[in-house]
KEDRENTI-999750 format. One record per atom (N, C-alpha, C): residue number from 0; residue in one letter; x, y, z. Coordinates in nm, 3 decimals, padded with zeros to 5 digits. Atoms other than C-alpha are relative to their C-alpha. Layout:
! residues N
+------+-------+---------+---------+---------+
| gugu | lumba |    east |   north |      up |
+------+-------+---------+---------+---------+
|  NUM |     A |       X |       Y |       Z |
...
+------+-------+---------+---------+---------+
! end
This chain:
! residues 133
+------+-------+---------+---------+---------+
| gugu | lumba |    east |   north |      up |
+------+-------+---------+---------+---------+
|    0 |     M |  00.146 | -00.005 |  00.002 |
|    0 |     M | -02.170 |  03.964 | -07.049 |
|    0 |     M | -00.047 |  00.080 | -00.121 |
|    1 |     Q |  00.042 | -00.082 |  00.113 |
|    1 |     Q | -02.191 |  04.236 | -07.309 |
|    1 |     Q |  00.018 | -00.075 | -00.132 |
|    2 |     L | -00.022 |  00.078 |  00.122 |
|    2 |     L | -02.042 |  04.006 | -07.575 |
|    2 |     L | -00.110 | -00.104 | -00.021 |
|    3 |     A |  00.109 |  00.099 |  00.009 |
|    3 |     A | -02.304 |  03.739 | -07.495 |
|    3 |     A | -00.129 |  00.069 | -00.044 |
|    4 |     L |  00.119 | -00.075 |  00.041 |
|    4 |     L | -02.580 |  04.001 | -07.524 |
|    4 |     L |  00.008 |  00.041 | -00.146 |
|    5 |     D | -00.019 | -00.038 |  00.140 |
|    5 |     D | -02.436 |  04.128 | -07.851 |
|    5 |     D | -00.023 | -00.118 | -00.093 |
|    6 |     D |  00.019 |  00.121 |  00.082 |
|    6 |     D | -02.421 |  03.771 | -07.989 |
|    6 |     D | -00.146 | -00.038 | -00.011 |
|    7 |     A |  00.143 |  00.035 | -00.001 |
|    7 |     A | -02.786 |  03.722 | -07.893 |
|    7 |     A | -00.086 |  00.109 | -00.063 |
|    8 |     G |  00.077 | -00.111 |  00.057 |
|    8 |     G | -02.890 |  04.054 | -08.047 |
|    8 |     G | -00.091 |  00.065 |  00.103 |
|    9 |     L |  00.081 | -00.053 | -00.109 |
|    9 |     L | -03.018 |  04.174 | -07.708 |
|    9 |     L |  00.077 |  00.110 |  00.073 |
|   10 |     T | -00.062 | -00.098 | -00.088 |
|   10 |     T | -02.952 |  04.457 | -07.465 |
|   10 |     T | -00.022 | -00.044 |  00.143 |
|   11 |     A |  00.018 |  00.033 | -00.141 |
|   11 |     A | -02.926 |  04.445 | -07.088 |
|   11 |     A | -00.145 |  00.015 |  00.042 |
|   12 |     R |  00.141 | -00.020 | -00.033 |
|   12 |     R | -03.284 |  04.575 | -07.070 |
|   12 |     R | -00.087 | -00.120 | -00.036 |
|   13 |     D |  00.076 |  00.117 |  00.042 |
|   13 |     D | -03.401 |  04.253 | -07.239 |
|   13 |     D |  00.012 | -00.118 |  00.096 |
|   14 |     V | -00.028 |  00.111 | -00.089 |
|   14 |     V | -03.261 |  04.026 | -06.966 |
|   14 |     V | -00.092 |  00.004 |  00.122 |
|   15 |     D |  00.093 |  00.010 | -00.112 |
|   15 |     D | -03.512 |  03.909 | -06.706 |
|   15 |     D |  00.069 | -00.048 |  00.127 |
|   16 |     V | -00.066 |  00.060 | -00.116 |
|   16 |     V | -03.288 |  03.702 | -06.476 |
|   16 |     V |  00.147 | -00.025 | -00.035 |
|   17 |     V | -00.141 |  00.035 |  00.012 |
|   17 |     V | -02.912 |  03.669 | -06.427 |
|   17 |     V |  00.031 | -00.104 |  00.107 |
|   18 |     Y | -00.055 |  00.099 | -00.092 |
|   18 |     Y | -02.767 |  03.356 | -06.269 |
|   18 |     Y |  00.148 |  00.034 |  00.014 |
|   19 |     A | -00.136 | -00.043 | -00.024 |
|   19 |     A | -02.450 |  03.504 | -06.123 |
|   19 |     A |  00.085 | -00.119 |  00.042 |
|   20 |     S | -00.093 |  00.104 | -00.040 |
|   20 |     S | -02.143 |  03.297 | -06.061 |
|   20 |     S |  00.032 |  00.007 |  00.148 |
|   21 |     A | -00.033 | -00.029 | -00.139 |
|   21 |     A | -02.123 |  03.437 | -05.707 |
|   21 |     A |  00.010 | -00.126 |  00.087 |
|   22 |     N | -00.022 |  00.119 | -00.083 |
|   22 |     N | -01.977 |  03.180 | -05.469 |
|   22 |     N |  00.054 |  00.034 |  00.138 |
|   23 |     A | -00.046 | -00.050 | -00.130 |
|   23 |     A | -01.891 |  03.390 | -05.162 |
|   23 |     A |  00.151 |  00.020 |  00.006 |
|   24 |     A | -00.142 | -00.036 |  00.005 |
|   24 |     A | -01.530 |  03.445 | -05.275 |
|   24 |     A |  00.004 |  00.152 | -00.013 |
|   25 |     R |  00.010 | -00.147 | -00.006 |
|   25 |     R | -01.496 |  03.812 | -05.177 |
|   25 |     R |  00.056 |  00.069 | -00.124 |
|   26 |     G | -00.061 | -00.065 |  00.115 |
|   26 |     G | -01.261 |  03.909 | -05.460 |
|   26 |     G | -00.081 | -00.015 | -00.127 |
|   27 |     L |  00.075 |  00.026 |  00.122 |
|   27 |     L | -01.449 |  03.743 | -05.743 |
|   27 |     L | -00.143 |  00.054 |  00.007 |
|   28 |     D |  00.137 | -00.049 | -00.014 |
|   28 |     D | -01.793 |  03.832 | -05.607 |
|   28 |     D | -00.006 |  00.151 | -00.018 |
|   29 |     C | -00.003 | -00.145 |  00.012 |
|   29 |     C | -01.698 |  04.198 | -05.584 |
|   29 |     C |  00.018 |  00.042 | -00.145 |
|   30 |     V | -00.021 | -00.030 |  00.142 |
|   30 |     V | -01.568 |  04.205 | -05.942 |
|   30 |     V | -00.127 | -00.028 | -00.079 |
|   31 |     E |  00.124 |  00.034 |  00.071 |
|   31 |     E | -01.881 |  04.030 | -06.068 |
|   31 |     E | -00.112 |  00.096 |  00.036 |
|   32 |     A |  00.106 | -00.093 | -00.043 |
|   32 |     A | -02.111 |  04.253 | -05.862 |
|   32 |     A |  00.016 |  00.136 | -00.068 |
|   33 |     R | -00.023 | -00.128 |  00.067 |
|   33 |     R | -01.949 |  04.566 | -06.008 |
|   33 |     R | -00.038 | -00.009 | -00.148 |
|   34 |     A |  00.034 |  00.017 |  00.141 |
|   34 |     A | -01.984 |  04.431 | -06.362 |
|   34 |     A | -00.152 | -00.012 | -00.018 |
|   35 |     L |  00.146 |  00.011 |  00.006 |
|   35 |     L | -02.347 |  04.334 | -06.298 |
|   35 |     L | -00.066 |  00.134 |  00.023 |
|   36 |     A |  00.057 | -00.132 | -00.030 |
|   36 |     A | -02.421 |  04.675 | -06.148 |
|   36 |     A |  00.015 |  00.095 | -00.119 |
|   37 |     A | -00.022 | -00.085 |  00.117 |
|   37 |     A | -02.272 |  04.845 | -06.454 |
|   37 |     A | -00.101 | -00.029 | -00.109 |
|   38 |     L |  00.096 |  00.038 |  00.106 |
|   38 |     L | -02.506 |  04.652 | -06.686 |
|   38 |     L | -00.145 |  00.003 |  00.047 |
|   39 |     F |  00.137 |  00.022 | -00.044 |
|   39 |     F | -02.814 |  04.587 | -06.472 |
|   39 |     F | -00.044 |  00.083 |  00.120 |
|   40 |     G |  00.031 | -00.079 | -00.119 |
|   40 |     G | -02.800 |  04.832 | -06.179 |
|   40 |     G | -00.123 |  00.087 | -00.020 |
|   41 |     G |  00.120 | -00.081 |  00.005 |
|   41 |     G | -03.135 |  04.995 | -06.109 |
|   41 |     G | -00.106 | -00.051 | -00.097 |
|   42 |     S |  00.098 |  00.053 |  00.095 |
|   42 |     S | -03.318 |  04.773 | -06.359 |
|   42 |     S | -00.091 | -00.103 |  00.066 |
|   43 |     R |  00.094 |  00.102 | -00.049 |
|   43 |     R | -03.595 |  04.516 | -06.321 |
|   43 |     R |  00.062 | -00.140 | -00.001 |
|   44 |     T | -00.066 |  00.130 |  00.010 |
|   44 |     T | -03.348 |  04.232 | -06.390 |
|   44 |     T |  00.027 | -00.057 |  00.139 |
|   45 |     V | -00.021 |  00.069 | -00.127 |
|   45 |     V | -03.340 |  03.981 | -06.104 |
|   45 |     V |  00.134 | -00.073 | -00.005 |
|   46 |     I | -00.129 |  00.068 | -00.010 |
|   46 |     I | -03.000 |  03.851 | -05.993 |
|   46 |     I | -00.012 | -00.111 |  00.105 |
|   47 |     T | -00.004 |  00.111 | -00.093 |
|   47 |     T | -02.968 |  03.508 | -05.834 |
|   47 |     T |  00.129 | -00.077 | -00.020 |
|   48 |     S | -00.115 |  00.088 |  00.015 |
|   48 |     S | -02.699 |  03.244 | -05.786 |
|   48 |     S | -00.032 | -00.131 |  00.070 |
|   49 |     I |  00.027 |  00.129 | -00.061 |
|   49 |     I | -02.714 |  02.873 | -05.715 |
|   49 |     I |  00.123 | -00.064 |  00.062 |
|   50 |     K | -00.122 |  00.064 | -00.053 |
|   50 |     K | -02.352 |  02.807 | -05.614 |
|   50 |     K | -00.005 | -00.023 |  00.150 |
|   51 |     G |  00.013 |  00.021 | -00.144 |
|   51 |     G | -02.440 |  02.847 | -05.247 |
|   51 |     G | -00.076 | -00.127 |  00.032 |
|   52 |     A |  00.077 |  00.124 | -00.020 |
|   52 |     A | -02.673 |  02.548 | -05.290 |
|   52 |     A |  00.072 | -00.122 | -00.054 |
|   53 |     I | -00.063 |  00.117 |  00.065 |
|   53 |     I | -02.463 |  02.327 | -05.517 |
|   53 |     I |  00.149 | -00.009 |  00.021 |
|   54 |     G | -00.145 |  00.000 | -00.021 |
|   54 |     G | -02.107 |  02.427 | -05.430 |
|   54 |     G |  00.076 |  00.035 | -00.126 |
|   55 |     E | -00.091 | -00.036 |  00.109 |
|   55 |     E | -01.812 |  02.509 | -05.648 |
|   55 |     E |  00.051 | -00.126 | -00.066 |
|   56 |     S | -00.054 |  00.114 |  00.074 |
|   56 |     S | -01.715 |  02.265 | -05.919 |
|   56 |     S |  00.020 |  00.041 | -00.145 |
|   57 |     G | -00.020 | -00.025 |  00.142 |
|   57 |     G | -01.608 |  02.246 | -06.280 |
|   57 |     G | -00.130 | -00.004 | -00.079 |
|   58 |     M |  00.129 |  00.012 |  00.067 |
|   58 |     M | -01.970 |  02.176 | -06.366 |
|   58 |     M | -00.102 |  00.103 |  00.047 |
|   59 |     S |  00.098 | -00.092 | -00.056 |
|   59 |     S | -02.131 |  02.464 | -06.177 |
|   59 |     S | -00.061 |  00.092 | -00.106 |
|   60 |     G |  00.055 | -00.081 |  00.109 |
|   60 |     G | -02.173 |  02.673 | -06.494 |
|   60 |     G | -00.106 | -00.076 | -00.076 |
|   61 |     S |  00.098 |  00.085 |  00.069 |
|   61 |     S | -02.351 |  02.385 | -06.667 |
|   61 |     S | -00.122 | -00.021 |  00.087 |
|   62 |     A |  00.112 |  00.018 | -00.093 |
|   62 |     A | -02.562 |  02.326 | -06.356 |
|   62 |     A | -00.084 |  00.127 |  00.007 |
|   63 |     A |  00.075 | -00.126 | -00.003 |
|   63 |     A | -02.657 |  02.696 | -06.352 |
|   63 |     A | -00.085 |  00.015 | -00.127 |
|   64 |     C |  00.080 | -00.004 |  00.124 |
|   64 |     C | -02.769 |  02.671 | -06.718 |
|   64 |     C | -00.121 | -00.092 |  00.013 |
|   65 |     A |  00.112 |  00.094 | -00.017 |
|   65 |     A | -02.981 |  02.366 | -06.637 |
|   65 |     A | -00.102 |  00.056 |  00.099 |
|   66 |     A |  00.091 | -00.059 | -00.101 |
|   66 |     A | -03.126 |  02.537 | -06.328 |
|   66 |     A | -00.078 |  00.117 | -00.059 |
|   67 |     A |  00.066 | -00.116 |  00.061 |
|   67 |     A | -03.202 |  02.853 | -06.525 |
|   67 |     A | -00.113 | -00.045 | -00.092 |
|   68 |     L |  00.105 |  00.050 |  00.091 |
|   68 |     L | -03.397 |  02.656 | -06.786 |
|   68 |     L | -00.112 | -00.069 |  00.077 |
|   69 |     A |  00.103 |  00.068 | -00.079 |
|   69 |     A | -03.577 |  02.437 | -06.530 |
|   69 |     A | -00.083 |  00.097 |  00.081 |
|   70 |     C |  00.073 | -00.099 | -00.081 |
|   70 |     C | -03.667 |  02.728 | -06.305 |
|   70 |     C | -00.083 |  00.091 | -00.089 |
|   71 |     G |  00.077 | -00.081 |  00.095 |
|   71 |     G | -03.773 |  02.935 | -06.605 |
|   71 |     G | -00.123 | -00.073 | -00.048 |
|   72 |     A |  00.116 |  00.080 |  00.042 |
|   72 |     A | -03.999 |  02.651 | -06.718 |
|   72 |     A | -00.106 | -00.003 |  00.109 |
|   73 |     A |  00.094 |  00.001 | -00.113 |
|   73 |     A | -04.154 |  02.648 | -06.372 |
|   73 |     A | -00.051 |  00.140 |  00.033 |
|   74 |     G |  00.043 | -00.137 | -00.025 |
|   74 |     G | -04.186 |  03.027 | -06.375 |
|   74 |     G |  00.046 |  00.058 |  00.132 |
|   75 |     R | -00.051 | -00.047 | -00.131 |
|   75 |     R | -03.981 |  03.077 | -06.056 |
|   75 |     R |  00.150 |  00.029 | -00.009 |
|   76 |     V | -00.141 | -00.031 | -00.016 |
|   76 |     V | -03.646 |  03.227 | -05.964 |
|   76 |     V |  00.037 | -00.041 |  00.141 |
|   77 |     P | -00.039 |  00.042 | -00.136 |
|   77 |     P | -03.468 |  03.058 | -05.672 |
|   77 |     P |  00.073 |  00.112 |  00.072 |
|   78 |     P | -00.075 | -00.101 | -00.075 |
|   78 |     P | -03.326 |  03.269 | -05.392 |
|   78 |     P |  00.149 | -00.032 | -00.003 |
|   79 |     I | -00.144 |  00.019 | -00.011 |
|   79 |     I | -02.954 |  03.316 | -05.352 |
|   79 |     I |  00.027 | -00.075 |  00.130 |
|   80 |     A | -00.021 |  00.084 | -00.118 |
|   80 |     A | -02.871 |  03.030 | -05.116 |
|   80 |     A |  00.119 |  00.049 |  00.080 |
|   81 |     G | -00.108 | -00.039 | -00.089 |
|   81 |     G | -02.664 |  03.134 | -04.818 |
|   81 |     G |  00.031 |  00.149 |  00.004 |
|   82 |     L | -00.026 | -00.145 |  00.000 |
|   82 |     L | -02.685 |  03.509 | -04.885 |
|   82 |     L | -00.038 |  00.058 |  00.137 |
|   83 |     A |  00.025 | -00.060 | -00.131 |
|   83 |     A | -02.649 |  03.677 | -04.548 |
|   83 |     A |  00.020 |  00.152 | -00.007 |
|   84 |     E | -00.033 | -00.143 |  00.008 |
|   84 |     E | -02.486 |  04.012 | -04.623 |
|   84 |     E |  00.055 |  00.029 | -00.140 |
|   85 |     P | -00.047 | -00.028 |  00.137 |
|   85 |     P | -02.464 |  04.128 | -04.987 |
|   85 |     P |  00.120 |  00.093 | -00.001 |
|   86 |     D | -00.112 | -00.088 |  00.022 |
|   86 |     D | -02.144 |  04.289 | -05.105 |
|   86 |     D | -00.055 |  00.140 | -00.031 |
|   87 |     P |  00.047 | -00.136 |  00.028 |
|   87 |     P | -02.186 |  04.670 | -05.110 |
|   87 |     P | -00.005 |  00.031 | -00.150 |
|   88 |     A |  00.001 | -00.023 |  00.144 |
|   88 |     A | -02.108 |  04.661 | -05.484 |
|   88 |     A | -00.130 | -00.046 | -00.064 |
|   89 |     A |  00.127 |  00.052 |  00.052 |
|   89 |     A | -02.438 |  04.475 | -05.530 |
|   89 |     A | -00.120 |  00.087 |  00.036 |
|   90 |     S |  00.112 | -00.080 | -00.048 |
|   90 |     S | -02.648 |  04.751 | -05.376 |
|   90 |     S | -00.095 |  00.050 | -00.109 |
|   91 |     P |  00.098 | -00.044 |  00.100 |
|   91 |     P | -02.797 |  04.876 | -05.708 |
|   91 |     P | -00.074 | -00.115 | -00.070 |
|   92 |     L |  00.058 |  00.117 |  00.068 |
|   92 |     L | -02.901 |  04.521 | -05.804 |
|   92 |     L | -00.124 | -00.050 |  00.072 |
|   93 |     R |  00.122 |  00.062 | -00.054 |
|   93 |     R | -03.236 |  04.348 | -05.755 |
|   93 |     R |  00.033 | -00.147 |  00.029 |
|   94 |     L | -00.042 |  00.134 | -00.039 |
|   94 |     L | -03.118 |  04.040 | -05.565 |
|   94 |     L | -00.120 | -00.085 |  00.039 |
|   95 |     A |  00.105 |  00.094 | -00.038 |
|   95 |     A | -03.342 |  03.733 | -05.525 |
|   95 |     A |  00.029 | -00.050 |  00.141 |
|   96 |     K | -00.021 |  00.038 | -00.140 |
|   96 |     K | -03.341 |  03.717 | -05.147 |
|   96 |     K | -00.098 | -00.107 |  00.043 |
|   97 |     T |  00.099 |  00.107 | -00.019 |
|   97 |     T | -03.647 |  03.489 | -05.158 |
|   97 |     T | -00.037 | -00.050 | -00.139 |
|   98 |     A |  00.048 |  00.050 |  00.128 |
|   98 |     A | -03.796 |  03.274 | -05.433 |
|   98 |     A | -00.109 |  00.095 | -00.050 |
|   99 |     I |  00.099 | -00.092 |  00.059 |
|   99 |     I | -03.999 |  03.492 | -05.670 |
|   99 |     I | -00.046 | -00.053 | -00.135 |
|  100 |     D |  00.045 |  00.034 |  00.134 |
|  100 |     D | -04.199 |  03.459 | -05.990 |
|  100 |     D |  00.100 |  00.054 | -00.102 |
|  101 |     A | -00.092 | -00.043 |  00.105 |
|  101 |     A | -03.980 |  03.479 | -06.298 |
|  101 |     A | -00.066 |  00.113 | -00.079 |
|  102 |     P |  00.059 | -00.112 |  00.072 |
|  102 |     P | -04.033 |  03.816 | -06.465 |
|  102 |     P | -00.008 | -00.020 | -00.151 |
|  103 |     G |  00.002 |  00.025 |  00.143 |
|  103 |     G | -03.974 |  03.671 | -06.813 |
|  103 |     G |  00.097 | -00.110 | -00.036 |
|  104 |     P | -00.075 |  00.118 |  00.043 |
|  104 |     P | -03.792 |  03.410 | -07.022 |
|  104 |     P |  00.148 |  00.020 | -00.030 |
|  105 |     I | -00.137 | -00.021 |  00.042 |
|  105 |     I | -03.457 |  03.575 | -07.103 |
|  105 |     I |  00.094 | -00.005 |  00.121 |
|  106 |     V | -00.091 |  00.026 | -00.111 |
|  106 |     V | -03.175 |  03.452 | -06.878 |
|  106 |     V |  00.145 |  00.013 | -00.048 |
|  107 |     L | -00.144 | -00.004 |  00.024 |
|  107 |     L | -02.805 |  03.531 | -06.869 |
|  107 |     L |  00.066 | -00.077 |  00.114 |
|  108 |     V | -00.070 |  00.082 | -00.099 |
|  108 |     V | -02.580 |  03.279 | -06.692 |
|  108 |     V |  00.148 |  00.032 | -00.007 |
|  109 |     N | -00.145 | -00.024 | -00.011 |
|  109 |     N | -02.228 |  03.367 | -06.573 |
|  109 |     N |  00.067 | -00.120 |  00.064 |
|  110 |     S | -00.085 |  00.098 | -00.067 |
|  110 |     S | -01.956 |  03.121 | -06.487 |
|  110 |     S |  00.139 |  00.058 |  00.004 |
|  111 |     V | -00.130 | -00.062 | -00.021 |
|  111 |     V | -01.639 |  03.265 | -06.341 |
|  111 |     V |  00.081 | -00.090 |  00.092 |
|  112 |     A | -00.087 |  00.083 | -00.084 |
|  112 |     A | -01.346 |  03.067 | -06.201 |
|  112 |     A |  00.127 |  00.079 |  00.030 |
|  113 |     S | -00.119 | -00.074 | -00.041 |
|  113 |     S | -01.046 |  03.199 | -06.013 |
|  113 |     S |  00.120 | -00.031 | -00.089 |
|  114 |     G | -00.109 |  00.034 |  00.090 |
|  114 |     G | -00.819 |  03.025 | -06.263 |
|  114 |     G | -00.003 |  00.076 | -00.132 |
|  115 |     G |  00.006 | -00.083 |  00.118 |
|  115 |     G | -00.931 |  03.266 | -06.533 |
|  115 |     G | -00.105 | -00.043 | -00.102 |
|  116 |     A |  00.104 |  00.043 |  00.093 |
|  116 |     A | -01.196 |  03.061 | -06.714 |
|  116 |     A | -00.130 |  00.074 |  00.033 |
|  117 |     L |  00.128 | -00.065 | -00.023 |
|  117 |     L | -01.520 |  03.251 | -06.760 |
|  117 |     L | -00.083 | -00.003 | -00.128 |
|  118 |     F |  00.089 | -00.014 |  00.113 |
|  118 |     F | -01.824 |  03.263 | -06.982 |
|  118 |     F | -00.131 |  00.060 |  00.047 |
|  119 |     S |  00.137 | -00.045 | -00.019 |
|  119 |     S | -02.161 |  03.426 | -07.010 |
|  119 |     S | -00.078 | -00.052 | -00.118 |
|  120 |     V |  00.084 |  00.053 |  00.106 |
|  120 |     V | -02.442 |  03.271 | -07.208 |
|  120 |     V | -00.142 |  00.052 |  00.022 |
|  121 |     V |  00.138 | -00.046 | -00.006 |
|  121 |     V | -02.790 |  03.398 | -07.290 |
|  121 |     V | -00.090 | -00.115 | -00.043 |
|  122 |     L |  00.096 |  00.108 |  00.027 |
|  122 |     L | -03.078 |  03.149 | -07.280 |
|  122 |     L | -00.141 |  00.055 |  00.002 |
|  123 |     R |  00.143 | -00.031 | -00.007 |
|  123 |     R | -03.451 |  03.167 | -07.339 |
|  123 |     R | -00.070 | -00.120 |  00.059 |
|  124 |     A |  00.072 |  00.109 | -00.066 |
|  124 |     A | -03.648 |  02.956 | -07.096 |
|  124 |     A | -00.140 | -00.013 | -00.060 |
|  125 |     T |  00.134 |  00.026 |  00.052 |
|  125 |     T | -03.965 |  02.796 | -07.227 |
|  125 |     T | -00.089 | -00.039 |  00.114 |
|  126 |     R |  00.092 |  00.023 | -00.112 |
|  126 |     R | -04.255 |  02.804 | -06.984 |
|  126 |     R | -00.070 | -00.133 | -00.016 |
|  127 |     D |  00.069 |  00.129 | -00.001 |
|  127 |     D | -04.393 |  02.461 | -06.894 |
|  127 |     D | -00.147 |  00.026 |  00.033 |
|  128 |     D |  00.144 | -00.026 | -00.024 |
|  128 |     D | -04.770 |  02.490 | -06.936 |
|  128 |     D | -00.075 | -00.128 |  00.031 |
|  129 |     G |  00.065 |  00.125 | -00.036 |
|  129 |     G | -04.836 |  02.130 | -06.840 |
|  129 |     G | -00.079 | -00.063 | -00.114 |
|  130 |     G |  00.069 |  00.059 |  00.116 |
|  130 |     G | -04.945 |  02.042 | -07.194 |
|  130 |     G | -00.132 |  00.068 | -00.032 |
|  131 |     R |  00.128 | -00.067 |  00.023 |
|  131 |     R | -05.231 |  02.289 | -07.186 |
|  131 |     R |  00.008 |  00.107 | -00.109 |
|  132 |     G | -00.011 | -00.111 |  00.095 |
|  132 |     G | -05.094 |  02.536 | -07.442 |
|  132 |     G |  00.057 | -00.042 | -00.127 |
+------+-------+---------+---------+---------+
! end
């Protein structure tokens, strides 16, 4: 995540929303939650994940990027689908337990797979003003 922020010339404070890779796999979710807490704990950054809604697949990272841009254009952050009991490591994070207004356009998307493949990418969502702006 830090490398993606560095490449974008941004800091963690610049990120409005993170689309976590969280998929209810206890081991991976805990590792990701600790890493997210280290960068974004106690900040205004909203953390969400769509894997609970779309499932695990080789395309889930791409789907998260598409969702981040579409939801950013709509000005909304989707809730974390299926979140019942957050991992204790996520306690310092601002989790999207319900749909909320997007706090801004800068989004970081994580994709983590148990096989070792992972990436983080920073995107800027463009707000859809319905052709009025």
